[in-house]
Each structure stands twice: as structure tokens, then as C-alpha cells.
MARDREN-769154 format. One record per residue (C-alpha): x, y, z; residue in one letter. Coordinates in steps of 0.5 Angstrom, whole numbers, padded with zeros to 4 digits, always signed. Each point is the difference from the previous one (the first is absolute). Example, Ala and Ser with C-alpha at 12.3 -4.5 7.8 and 13.67 -1.06 7.14 Angstrom:
+0025-0009+0016a +0002+0007-0002s 
// end
This chain:
+0210+0253+0166m +0000-0006+0004a -0006-0005+0000f -0003+0002+0007n -0001+0007-0003a -0003-0002-0006a -0006-0004+0003t -0005+0000+0005r -0004-0006+0004q -0007-0002-0002n -0005-0005+0003f -0005-0004-0004l -0004-0006+0002a +0000-0006-0004a -0006-0005-0001p -0003-0003+0007a +0001-0008+0001i -0006-0003+0003a +0001-0005+0006y -0001-0007-0002s +0002-0006+0004l +0006-0003-0004g +0000+0004-0006q +0006+0003-0004p -0003+0007-0003i +0004+0005-0004q -0001+0007+0000s +0004+0004-0006q +0004+0005+0002i -0001+0007-0004p +0005+0002-0005k +0002+0006+0004v +0007+0003+0000g +0006-0003+0004l -0003-0005+0005l +0003+0001+0008k -0005-0004+0004r -0006-0003+0001i -0004+0000+0006i -0006-0005+0001v -0005+0002+0004l -0004-0006+0003i -0007+0002+0003t -0006-0004+0002g -0005-0003+0005t +0002-0007+0004n -0007-0002+0003t +0001-0005+0005v -0006-0005+0003t +0003-0003+0006l -0006-0005+0001g +0002-0002+0007g +0008-0001-0003g +0005+0005+0000t +0005+0004-0005a +0007+0003+0001t +0004+0003-0005i +0006-0004-0003g +0007+0001+0001l +0001+0004-0007e -0007+0003-0001a -0002+0004-0003p +0005+0000-0005w -0001-0008-0001s -0006+0002-0003l +0004+0001-0006v +0004-0007-0002q +0004+0003-0005r +0001+0007-0003i +0004+0001-0007k +0002+0005-0005l +0001-0003-0007i +0003+0003-0006a -0002-0002-0007n -0004-0006+0003g +0007-0004+0001n +0005+0004+0005t -0002+0001+0007t +0003+0006+0004l -0003-0001+0006f -0003-0007+0003d -0001+0000+0007c -0006-0003+0005s -0004+0005+0003g +0004+0000+0007y +0007+0000-0004g -0003+0007-0004a -0001+0003+0007l +0007-0002+0002i +0003+0003-0007a -0004+0006+0002s +0004+0001+0006l +0006+0002-0004f -0003+0004-0006s +0000+0007+0002a +0007+0004+0000h +0003-0007+0000g +0004+0002+0006f -0001+0002+0008s -0007+0001+0003g -0005+0001-0005f -0002-0007-0003g -0007-0003+0003g -0003+0004+0005r -0007+0001-0004p +0000-0007-0002v +0001-0004+0006i -0002+0001+0007p +0005+0002+0005d -0002-0006+0005t -0005-0005+0000a -0005+0004+0003t +0000+0007-0003v -0003-0001-0007p +0004+0005-0004g +0000+0008+0000p -0008+0000-0002v -0005-0004-0001a -0001+0002-0008t +0007-0002-0001a +0000-0007+0004f -0006-0003+0004s +0000-0008+0000a -0004-0002+0007a +0005+0000+0006n +0006-0003+0000f +0000-0003+0007s -0007-0002+0001a -0006-0004-0004g -0003+0003-0006v -0006+0003+0001g -0007-0003-0002a -0003+0004-0006g +0003+0004-0005a +0007+0002+0001n +0003+0005-0004t +0007-0002-0003w +0004+0006-0003n +0008-0002-0002f +0005+0002-0005a +0005-0004-0004l +0006+0003-0004e +0004-0001-0006i +0006+0004+0000p +0003+0001-0007i +0004+0006+0000g +0006+0001+0005l +0000+0006+0004a -0005+0005+0002d +0005+0006+0002d +0005+0004-0004w +0003-0005-0004r -0002-0002-0007e -0004-0006+0000p +0002-0007-0002v -0004-0006-0003g -0006+0005-0002l -0004-0004-0006i -0002+0004-0006l -0007-0002+0000a -0002+0004-0006a +0004-0003-0005a -0004-0004-0005p +0003-0007+0001d -0001+0000+0008t -0006-0003+0003q +0000+0000+0007l -0005-0004+0004a -0001-0001+0008l -0003-0007+0002e -0003-0002+0006i -0001-0007+0002t -0005+0000+0006w +0001-0005+0006g -0004-0007-0001a -0003+0001+0007n -0002+0006+0004l -0001-0004+0006y +0002-0007+0003s -0001-0005+0006l +0008-0001+0000t +0004+0006+0001a +0005+0002-0006s +0004+0006-0002r -0003+0000-0007n -0008+0000+0003v -0002+0007+0003p -0005-0003+0005i +0000-0006+0004t -0006-0002+0003v -0003-0005+0005t -0007-0003+0000g -0005+0002-0005a +0003+0007-0001a +0001+0002-0008t +0002+0007-0003a -0001+0003-0007v +0004+0005-0003f -0003+0005-0005v +0005+0005-0003g +0005+0002-0005s +0007+0003-0001a +0001+0006-0004t +0007+0002-0003p +0003+0007+0000f +0005+0001-0004v +0006+0005+0002e +0004+0003-0007f +0004+0005-0002f -0002+0004-0006t +0005-0001-0006i +0005+0006-0001p +0000+0004-0007a +0007-0002-0001s +0003-0007+0000t +0006+0003+0003a -0004+0001+0006d -0002-0007+0000y +0002-0005+0006p +0004-0006+0000d -0005-0005-0003l +0005-0005-0001h -0001-0004+0007r -0006-0003+0002v -0002-0001+0008h -0003-0007+0002l -0002-0003+0006w -0002-0007+0000t -0002-0005+0006e +0003-0007+0000t -0001-0006+0004g -0003-0003+0005p +0007-0004+0002q -0001-0005+0005p +0004+0001+0007i +0001-0007+0002v +0005+0001+0006a +0003+0005+0004n +0007+0002-0002g +0002+0003-0007d -0005+0001-0005n +0002+0003-0007d -0004+0003-0005v +0004+0000-0007t -0001+0007-0003v -0001+0000-0008q +0005+0004-0003r +0000+0004-0006g -0002+0007+0002n +0002+0006+0005t -0003-0003+0007l -0003+0006+0004m -0003-0003+0006r -0001-0007+0002l -0006-0001+0005v -0002-0007+0004h -0006-0002+0003g +0001-0005+0005v -0005-0004+0003y +0001-0006+0005t -0006-0004+0004n -0005+0004-0005s +0002+0007+0003a +0005+0005-0002p +0006-0001+0003d +0003+0007+0003g +0004-0004+0006t +0004-0006-0003n +0004+0003-0006v +0006+0000+0004s +0005+0003-0005g +0000+0001-0008r +0005+0000-0005q +0001+0002-0008l +0005-0004-0003r +0003+0001-0007f +0004-0006-0003n -0001-0005+0006t +0006+0003+0004n -0001+0008+0000e -0005+0003+0005v +0000+0008-0001p -0006+0000+0005y -0001-0004+0007a -0005+0002+0005t -0004-0002+0006s -0007+0001+0002r +0001+0006+0004q +0004+0003-0005l -0005-0001-0005d -0005+0003+0004a +0004+0006+0002v +0002+0002-0007v -0007-0001-0003q -0003+0005+0005r +0006+0005-0001k -0001+0000-0008r -0008-0001+0000m -0002+0003+0007v -0004-0006+0001r +0000-0007+0001d -0001-0005-0006q -0006-0004+0001p +0001-0006+0005d +0004-0006-0004g +0003+0004-0006w +0008+0002-0001y +0003+0004-0005t +0006+0001-0004w +0000+0007-0002d +0005+0002-0005l -0004+0006-0002w -0001+0003+0006n +0004+0006-0002t -0004+0001-0006g +0007-0001-0004t +0003-0006-0004p +0006+0000+0005r -0002-0006+0003d -0005-0003-0005a +0003-0007-0002i +0001-0001-0008n -0001-0008+0001t +0003-0001-0007l +0007+0001+0003n -0001-0006+0005l -0001-0008-0001n -0004+0000+0006e -0004+0004+0005i -0004-0003+0006t -0003+0003+0006s +0000-0004+0006r -0005+0000+0006l +0003-0004+0006t -0006-0002+0005l +0001-0002+0007a -0005-0003+0005g -0006+0001-0006a -0006-0005+0001t +0000-0003-0007i -0007-0003-0001a -0006+0002-0004g +0002+0005-0005v +0007+0002+0000s +0003+0003-0006d +0003+0006-0003i -0003+0005-0005r +0005+0004-0004t -0001+0007-0003l +0005+0003-0005t +0001+0007-0002e +0004+0000-0007q +0002+0005-0005l +0000-0003-0007v +0004+0003-0006m -0003+0000-0006l +0005-0002-0006t -0001+0004-0006g -0005+0005+0002a -0001+0007-0003a +0000+0006+0004t -0008+0002+0001g -0002-0007-0002s -0004-0005+0005a 
// end
């Protein structure tokens, strides 16, 4: 009997994490079966007092309410490590792993449509000022752990029930809720005497599978699925900007967020290359090709200023890169016509599969 025939899906809430400015707070993940995904529901009330000033929502709000979100195993191994907005970007790829399903319940399709329903997403109006008084903020962050939501046997599941496995979700809330200076890291920009107070919490819901009665029906537990965010790497000029990719694991996706002149840059990245060993260039794209391929694969555009090398879009390892076989791997973004001022940098999300050496079947 295969794994999918020997198990079933479950959802269970983990302890909530109360909002507290600038504080890292952990929630212990229950010792359930085979962990597939954690969906973190963030809900609260943002109360704005204008006092003659104004308040507007930030460029990466409401996700910038979270400075960092991590999944930590046994106190020292980080399986997921992204900013709040980085976690949003990662979630766009986390459903079937290929065409058409990622992201729709999490992010609005346009700047002015607040998601499918206010229960899933609400955070003031994206194009207008934040209203005075109490504003409900509901949104979600997702930590994808296992791969595939369909008939394929999943890879990357974690046996959370194992005695020697301790998993903790850690959220570090942003140090500032509002600021007189616009920043992607601050949810609300104010003028004059305007202030804001947020009261809320994050509740993790754990999606897991029951453990098959026979170890012969266990899924592959020898590989771990990681998402990490690095940077920002400063942009000092137009032209070629190279991001060196860390070697050692199987590279599935590489996602870059480009800011120039303190705003996401969706127009001035004229082309991109993924380069192996200095002179081998298996991928070379233009801005238009990027836009066409993204819409074909995901049936939606990426958020402005984000660019992806999607080596797992088929849901198979055909195009994934074993970086151990390379001496060097570099992602090159070529800028033309950008205003390099204010905040100009590149943030990088890396999705990888890591082989656990010496792991026994059924172990964590």
C-alpha cells in the first residue's frame, strides 16, 4: 500500500503568539504525525489616531508586521527563515508546486482588491489612507514543509511525533508599527501627530498526515525542504548585478526582490541570467519573457519587483540543480535606466532540498 492510501490529512492549532513590538516569541509545534505545512493566521485590530495628520499603509504591509518568521528544529536547525513579506512570496509557490494554484488566498490580485473575502484578508485599502479608528487586519503566512498536494507522494515531510524531534515556530514582530519615514519594514507611514496601535496575535495551524501503520508505507523522510531569505545586497549601479548562490544542496527555486529608489522595480530589470562555472549560461531571459512565463505557469503576475528562477515548476526534479556538481552558481540581474538612490538592493529567497546523510527510514 502506498503512502497516500495509508494516511489522511489533519489540521490542529498550535499555541498562539501574542503581538509584541520587536519581540521574538516561540510556539511549540505539537508532536503530531507527519508535518506537511504550517499556516499562520494573523488577526488583530489596528487603531489609528490621526490627530490632524495622515496615515498610509506601507509598501509591504500588512506582512511587514512580521520582521522574521522561522521554523526551528531541535533548537539549532532553521528549516524556514524569511521576513514576513518573504514568507508571502514563498507561499506563492507552495501549492502543487507548478501551474496555477499558488498564492490566491494569501495576496490580493491587484492593489485595490483585498483578497477573496475579508475573513481571509483585510488590511485597510491598499491605495488609500488608513482610516482613523479601528481597522481589522486579517492575513496569513505559510510555511511549506512537504512538497506536492496531489497524487504524488510528498517529499520533505517531518515526523513531528518522533521523540527526538522538537519543532518551534518563532515570530519576531517588527520593531515599529508606524513611522514618519516611509519604509518597507514598517506597516504604516504617518504624518503630523498621527499614531497607531496594534493588538492581535498569530495562531499557527498545523497540517499533518497520520502515520501509516506499516513503515513500508512511509514517505521518503531522507530529504528536508528549506526556504531561506538572504540580503539585502546593495545595488550600486545599473548594469550587471550578480548574486552568488550558496552551493551544497538541490536548488529548486531562486527568487529575487529588487528595489531601486526605495520602491519595487518591475520595469528596469532588462534581463537575467543563471550562470554556472563562470561561462555556462543555461538560462537567459528578458523582462518580457519573465512576465509571459510567470503568467503561463502561475496564472497570475508576481508582485512588482520580484523575479524567479523556477526550477521546480513541473513538480519534478528534472530541472532542479544539484549545486554540489558546480564550482560556482551566479544569478545575474541586469538593470538599465534605474534610479540608484534611496533604498536600492536585492533580497534573495532560496528554496532547496537537503539530503539527510545517515537518516534511517522513519526517523526525523
